N, C-alpha and C positions, 0 to 999 in steps of 0.2 A: 609812113612811120607812125603817124597819129592813129591810123587804123590798128596797127599792131599793138600799141599800148592799150587801146580800148579792149581788145580781145584778151590781153593778158590780165587786165583788171577783172574782167568777167570771170576768167578761170579761177582767180583767187577767191572771189566771192562764192563760187560753187564749192570749192574745197572747204571753206568755212562753214557753209550750210551743211555739208555732208558730215563734218566732224560733230556739229551740234546735234544732228539727228542720231548719230551713233551713240553719243554720250547719253542722250535721253533714253535710248533703247536699253542700254545696259543698266541704267539706274532703275528702270521699271522692272527688269528681270530680278534684280537684287531685292527690290521691294516685295515682289510677289513671293520670292523664295523665303524671305523672313516671315512674311504673313502666313505662308503655308506651315513653316516650322512652329509658329506660335499656335496655329490651329491644330497641331498634332496632339492627339489624345494620349495620356500616360497609360502604358500597359504594364501588367504585373506578371512576374514569372516566379518559378520555384528555384531556389539556389541548387537543389539537388536534382531537379528534373527540368532542365531548361526548355524541354519541348512543351511544357505546360505554359500557355500564355493566356491571360485573362484581361479583360478591359476594366475589371473592378477588383478591389482588394478583397482577399479571402484566404482560404487554406488550400494547400495542394491536395488534390483528390487521391494521391498515391501515398505520400508520407505524412500528411496532415500538418506540415510545417506552414508557417505564415508566408504568404507571397511577398515579394519585394519588387520595387519599381524596376522595370527593364531598361537598361541603358541602351540608347541608340548610338549609331555610328558617329553622329555629329557631336555627342557629349563626350567630355573628357573627365577623367578622374584626377582630381587635384588634391594636394596636401595629404598624400598617402605615404606613410613611412615604411621602411623595410621591416620594422618590428611588427607592424600590424599585418603585413602580408605573410611573414614567416613566423607564425605563432608556434610556440613549443607544443608538442603533442599532448602534454599533460594539462593543457589549458582548455582544450576544446575537443569535443567528440561529436561526430555526426552519426546518428543512429535513429531507427524508428521503433525503439523499444517502448514498452508500455509506460504510461505516466500515472502518477498519483499525486494527491494533495494531502496536507495534514487534516485530520478529522478530530473534532472535539468530542470527547465521550468519557464516560466512567468505565474503567476496566477493572474487573476482578482478576488480580494478578495471580497467576499460577507459575511457580518457578520449577523448571525441570532440573534435577540434580542427579548426580551419579555417586554411588558409594559402595560399601561392602559390609558384610556382617563380621562381627568380632565378638570375642568373649566379653561378657559383662564383668568388669573388675569388682563390682559390688558382691559378686558371688564367687570370687576367687579366694582360695585359702592356701595355707602352707602347712606342711608337716615338719615340725622342728624336733631336734633332739633336746630333751630336757635334762639329759645327763650325758657325759662323754663316755666313749667306749669304742669297742671294735664290733663291726657288723658281722654277726655270725650266720645269719640267714636272711635272704630277701625273698619276699613273696610277689613283688612286682619288679619287672626287669626292663620294660620297654615304655617309651613315650606313647601316650594315648591309650594306655591300658585303663579300663574302667576301675574305679574305686568307689566304695560306699562308706557312708558315715559309720564309724565303729569297726571298720575292717582292719585286720592286722596287716601291716605293710612290711615290717622287718623285725628282727630280734637283735638286741645289743648285749654284749658282755661288757659289764662296767664294774671295776673294783669298788667304786664309790657306792653303787647300788648294792653290791654284795655286802659291804660293810654296814650299810644302813639296815639291811635285813637282819644281819647277825645281832646288831644292837637291840632291835625290837624283840627278837627271840630270847636274848639274854634277859631282858627286863621281864618278859612274860614268865620265864622259867624261874628266875631267882628273886624277883620283886613284884609279884603279881598284884600286890595291893597298892603299889605306887601308881595310881591312875594318871597323875600329872606327867611323869616321865614316859609312861607307855603312850599316852596321848600325843606327847611331843614327838616320839619316835614315829608314830603313825603319820602325823602331819608332815614330817620330813619326807617320808616316802611318797605321800600324796603330792607334795610340791615337786618331786622329781618325776612325776607322771605316772605313778602307780595308783591304780584305782582302788576304791574301798573293797571291792570284791576280791581283787588280787591280795590285798593285805589280809583279809579274813582267811583266804586260802593258805597263806604263809603261816598264819598263827595256827590254823587247824592241822596242817600237815607237819608243823614244827620243823620245816625244812626251808632253807633259803634257795631261791632260784638262781642258777648259774647265769642264765640270760633272762632278760625281760623284754617283752614285746613292745613295739611302738604302733599306735593305732592312728588311723585317719579320722579327723573330725569333720570331714567334708565329703560330698558326693560329686563325682565328675570324672575328668580325665587327668591322668598323672603326667607331669612334665618336669624336665630338668630345671633346676633353679636358675642356672646361668644361661638358659636358652635365650638368644637375642630376639627381642620383639621389634618388629618393624611395622609401624602404622597399625598396631594392635593385631597384626597377623603373625602368628607363630610359624616357626619352621615346620612345614607340613610333611615331615619325614618320621616314620615310626622307627627311629633308631633306638639302640639300646641305651638305657640310662647310664649316666656317667658314674653313678655309685656302683660299687662292686662289693661282693662278700669279701671280708678280710680287711677292708679299709677302716680307718679310724675317723671318728667324728668327735667334735668338741661340743661341750654343753652350749646350747643356744643355736647351733648350726641349723640352717634350713635345709631339709633333706629333699623335699619335693614341693612343687606347686600343683594345686588342684584347680582346674578350670571346669566350671559347670556349663555344659552345652545346652541346658534347658532354659537358660536366660542369656540373651544376646543383646549386643548393641548393634545398631546400624549407624555407621559413620558416613555422612554425605558431605560433599564439597560444596561450599557456598562461595561464589565469587564476590569480589570487592563491591561491584555495583549492585549486588543483591543483598548485601548485609543489612541495610537499614529496613528492608521489608521482612526479614526473617526474625521471628520472636520466639522466645520460650513459650510453649503452649500452642504454637501454630499446628494446624491439622496437616497430616501427611498421608499420602497414599503410596504404599510401597509395593513394588513388583520385583520378586527375586528371580534370577535367571533359571533356577531349578524348577520354579513353579510359575511360568509366565501367564497362566490362565487364572491366577488367584491374586487378589489385591489384599494387602494388609493395611488396616486403618490404625493410625497411631498418632502420637504427638511428639513434638520436639521437647526433650527434657533438659538439654544443656547445650550451650554454644561456647566453644572454646574461644577465649578472648585473645588469641595470638595466632600468628602464622607459624606453621611447622617449617622446619628447615627445608629449604629448596622448593617451597610451595608458596603460591600467592592466593591460596584459598583458606578459609577457616572451616573447621569441622563442626557440623551440627550433629548432636548425639540423640539417638532415638532408642528407647528401651522396648524390646519385644520379647514375648514369651515363646519358648520353643519346646513345649512339653514332650512331644513325640520325637524330637530331634530330627525333624524332616528338613530343616534348613541347615546346610553345612556352614561351618565357619569359613570365612574368606570368599563367600559367594558374592557376585556382583549384583547390585541392587539399583533399580531406577526409582527415583522418588519424585513425586509431584507435591510441592509445598504450596499450600493455600496462603497467600500473603494478603496484604491490605487492598482495599478498593480505592483506586486513584482516579482523579479526574484531571484532564489536561488535553493537550494536542498530541496526536499519535501518528506515527508512520509505520509502515510494515518494516520488520526487522531487516529484510533484504535490501531496503532502500538506503540504509545507513551503513557506512564503512568505518570501522574503528582503525585509527592510525596510531594507537598507543595513547598519547596524551590528547589527541584531537580526534574529532569525528566529522565526517564529511558526507555530503550527498552529491548527486549529479543533477545540477539545476538546469532546467530547459531554458534556452534563450532562442532568439530569432535565428541564430546561425547554427545552433546545435546544443550540445550539453557541455557544461563546464563544472569543475570541482568547486563546491561551495561548503564552507565550514559552518557547522551548527553546534549548538550546545544541547546536550541530551540529559535526560534524567534516568528514570527507571526503565528496565527491560522486562518483558514478560508477555506470555501469550502470543509470541512471535511478533510483538510490537515494541516500538521504542518511543518513549516520551520525548517530545521536542520542546525545549525551554526557550531557546532563542535562535534566530537566524533565518526563519521562514515566515512568510505571511500566508494568509488563507488562500491567496490567489496564485502563489508560486506552485509550479509543477516540477516534480522530480521524477527520475527514473525509478521504476518499481524495483528493478534488479540492478543496483549500482555496481555490484561486484562484476557483473557481466561486462561493464564498460571499462574495467581496468585490468582485464585478463590479457592474455597474449595477443588477442585480436581487438582489443578495446578501442583502438583509434583508427580502425579501418572502416570506411563508409560502407554501410550495408545496402546492397542493391535489392530492389524489390523482386 
């Protein structure tokens, strides 16, 4: 019995020794595993091209994006919210589009504008009836017929004129020495539009004229008085004039308008963000659609201080001469306005998107591109002045519009 107890005691000691050895073995394995993990070198990879793995920080050789630390299987991502994982598509874009930075320089601003030719109102005249009566004969019957200064346009029968002629003839015949009354009768006829030559002819023939002619005092094209003007462009139809033979007109009625095509205006549209740069006297180069190979050099003569109905542009007016009438009225015109020289920070115009009241760029970040608001100034020469929102180190997409089109938020594969 004693021998049995001795053996049993020895077995228990052996079990204890074995357990101690196993515990020491597992502890040493865990120690070496921790040590190996600590000795592991951090590797870097590209978020877009995970096959790129580098031992040092740098840029991806494919898309040029910054490399990020590569997560190992033993590492866990903590404190990640659902919002950061599921970002809205209008916050982040992944692309390899070209980049640019703001550049500080002085720019000679040239503003491109569109416009059209129109009649110059300074050379527009009217033919009016100085006495009332009935139209007996018309010598011009259609819009856009040419008329010259001194040309007879129609003949009027007027009882008033007939009476005034008879009064003059009566004084000349019965009271030839009464110069005061005769002169007053002549002046009355002159005020009614009868020329001195016509008065002398009446006295010479001793006959009053049943009708008296009406003459034009201007050279140009004839137009109806009530023809509607839209943006200084008249109705371009050579329709018959609304006046007809046999119609009655009153004293002071405007019979026709005469527009002179040898003197024109060019009316160009200037947008709100360009208004401060455009001044009266600014040099302009004009190209008319009918003569694309010829440039006309001129100056801005007047800037309208208001918006026309339904438009968000103001009109800049340019006077040009058209002696040979080679420029038709209503022709489209491209204008290059030389504005001020400005210094500042500039971006290509394609890099800035206007959202109405705000303007944005696509700012490059480590993960991709995101919308970033900026404050801009003048635009010109295909550039935009940046006032606030970007530093000299910030990089933005050269073509921001490309990133917000129908495929703007799809990752572009190499």
